[in-house]
N, C-alpha and C positions, 0 to 999 in steps of 0.2 A: 431720801428716806426709803425709797423703794428698791428692793433687791432683785426685782424681776429682770432688769436689763443685764444683771450679772449672771443670773442663772439661765436666762434664755440665750444670751449672746446678742450680737448685733442684728438689727432688723434686716430681713431679707424678703423683699416682695416677690410673690409668685408672678409668673407671666400672665397677662390678661387672657390670652387664648385658652390657657389651661384652666383658669377659673371658669370661663364661660362654658368650656366643654364639660366640666364637672357639673355645673348647674343644669345644662341640657340633659345630662345623663339622669340626674335626680328627677327632673320634670318628666322625662320619658317614663320613669318608673312610677309616676303618680304623685310626686311631691307637688304641693301647691304653695308652700311657704318655705322661704330660704333665708337663713341668717348668715351674713358674712362675718367671720370671726377673725379677730386679729388683736395684737397688742403692740403698738397702738394702731387700730385699724384704719383711722383716717389719715395716717401718715403713709398709707399705701402709695408706692410709686416714687417716693422721695429719696430712696436709697440707691446705691449703685446698681442694684438689680432691677430697678424700675424700667418699664418699656415705653415711657412717655404718656401713659394713661393716668390721670389723676383719680383720686378716690371718688369724687363727684361724678366723673365721666364713667367710672366702673359701675356705679349705681345705675346710671342711665342704661348702660349696655345690658346689665343683668335684668333690669325691669322690662326691657324690650323683648325678652325671650318669651315665646308663646307658651301659654299655660300657667305662668306665674301669677298668683293672686296676691301674695303678701311678701314683702321684702323687709328685712331688719338688718341691723348690724350692731356689733358689740366687740370690744369696748374702745370708744374713742378717747382722746385726750384733749382737754380744753385748749392747750397751747397750739394744737394742730387744727382746731376747728375754724375753718375759713368761711367767708361769705357764701362761697359756692356750696359748701356742705349744708349751711343753714337753708339756702334757697332750694335745695333738693327736696325738703319737706313740703314746700309749696308746689313744686313743679313735677314731682313723680308720684302719680296716684297710688302705685303699688307700695310705696314706702310707708310703713306703718307710723302713725303719729306717736312714737315711743322712743325714748332715748335715755340710756344710762350714761351719765356724764360725771365721772369721778371728781370729787373736790378735795376730800381728806381733812380740811380744816377750815373754820370760819374766820380765824384771826390771821391777818397778813403776817404778823410776827411768827406764828407757828408755821405757816406756809413757807416762809423764808428758811426757817430751820430745817424744814423737810426737804428743801431743795426744789420745790415746785416752781415752775416758770410762769406763774400767773398770780394775780391777787384776787381777793373776793369781789372787787368792783368789776374786774374783767369777767368773772364768772357770772355775775348778775346781769351784765350786758349781754352775754351769750343767752341766758335764760330769756331775757326780754326779746331778743331778736328771734329766737326759736318760736316763742309764742306769737310774735307778729307774723311769722311765716306760716305757722300752723296753730291757730288758736286752741285746737283740741288736743295738742300734744301733751303726753304724759311724761314727766321728767322724774328721774330718780338719780341718786348719788350714793357714794360711800363716804363716811366720815369716821375719823379716829378721835377719841377723847383720851385725855391723860397722856398725851405725847410728852416726852421728857422736857421739863421746864415749863409746862403749861400752867399759867396762873389762873386764879379764879376769874380775873377780869378777862383774860383771853377766852376762857370757857363761856363767859357771858356773851362775848362777841359771837360765839357760835350759836347760842340760843337766839340772839337777835337776828342772825343770818337766816335761821330756820323760819322765823316769823315773817321775814321779808320775802324770801324766795318762794315759800309755800310750794315745795316740791311734793309730788304725789307719793313717793316712797323714798325712804332713806335707810340704808344699812349702817348701823352704828357699831363700832368695835372699840373696846377698851384696849389701849396700846399694850402689846406684849412683845418682848424682845425676840428677834429672829436671828439665828446664828449667821454671822457674816454681815449683818446690816450695820451701816455706819451709825444709825441712830443709837445703837448700843453704847457708843462712846460719848454721847451727849450728856452733860451734867443735868441734875435736877430730876432724877427718876422719882416718880410718884408712887406712894404706897398702893397696894392692890385695892384697899377699901375706898380710897379717894377716886381711883379710876372707875370702879364699879358704881359708886354713888353718882358720879357725873354721868355715866352712861344711863342710869335709871332716870335722872332728871331730864336728860336729852330725850329719851324715848317717850316720856310723858308729854312733852311739847309736840313732838312729831306725830305721835299717835293720834292726837286730836285733829291735826291738820290733814293727815291721811284719811281719817274717818269722814271729815267734812267733804273732801274731794269725792269720795265714793257716794256719800249721801246725795250729792248734787246730780248724780247720774240716775237716780230713781225717777222713773217715768219716761226716760229716753229709750230709744230703740238702738240696739247695737248689733253689729254683725259678729257672730261667734263662730270660730272654727272648733269643731268637736274633736276632742282627744280620746274620749272613752265614754261608754254608756254603762250605767249600773242598773241592771234589770230589777234587782230586789228593791232598790230605793226609788226607781222610776226617775232617775236623774241622768241627764246628759251633762258631761263635764267638759268645758272648753275654755277658750280664751277670746276676749275681745281684741281689737287691734292694739289696745293699750296694755294688754297682759302679755308679757313675753316669756318664752320658755325658761330663761335663766333666772327669772325673778318670781318669787311666790306671788300668787294672785290668779284666781280662776273665776269663771262664771258658771254657776250651777243652774241648769235649765230644768225646771220641773215639767216633765213630759213623759208620756207613755210611749211616744214614738221612739223606736230603737235606732237612733241615729248612729251612723258609722263614723269611725275616725276619718277626718278629712272633709266631712260634710260641713257646709256653711249654712247657718241658721240665723234668721232675723229674730232677735229676742227683745222683748220689752222688759226692762229692768224694774223689778218690784221691791227689791230690798238690798241691803248690804250687811255683811258680817265681817268685822275686822278688816282683812285685806281682800275679801272676796265679794262678788256680786251674785245676786239671785234673780232669776227671771223666768218668763214663760214665752214660748214661741208666739 
């Protein structure tokens, strides 16, 4: 279903020393949080350009660099997620308990039509193992509704999946044709109004799950990295370890202290609003 491999070309892993040198340069300039970016990032080192270092080993090497407070990565692929990648969340303190793990569909029949190399049971196993390794991990995914040929029963499978997986955040997209994608040739294209109606039903289910997840954090203490300070509002705006730069979600800290970007603040969570948290130092 995905046109990325055709537009990107074959995967080519960078050399480990070059990645570490770039990270050192960022840390020397004052960075305290680093995100390793790739598509599919956890397949690092498995192509002909790999230098013998696995992705889990790369995480350990980056985490060991002096000055690093937080480490993240995006975007992995479920088919490439091995036991060592899961164990990294338990073994590497700097690795934030946050993972975006694309799924795309809740029905195995739709996943097969999409050409995905896993099924919903395998995905749920991954979710369970990640939560075993790091109970406080926040998980998100992307899902498509209205894929060509999707039946009402297959859509209901997706809603059942949401209720079982109870992911923290989910991006939902109504299927739309992309030039050059193989999915354009599949039979059973759905009308726009059906795709949009299913997306709305989907979001109603997930919105309540996401809200419950945030409400459960009220009263807890979180470490927040500050991104900006609003003098007029008396608000420091930042992110907990579960809020990543590429996904909406912030922590608004009610304070007259003019914190600077990069400051770390212990915050007691006092409330939640849609996808955001509110707290005080």
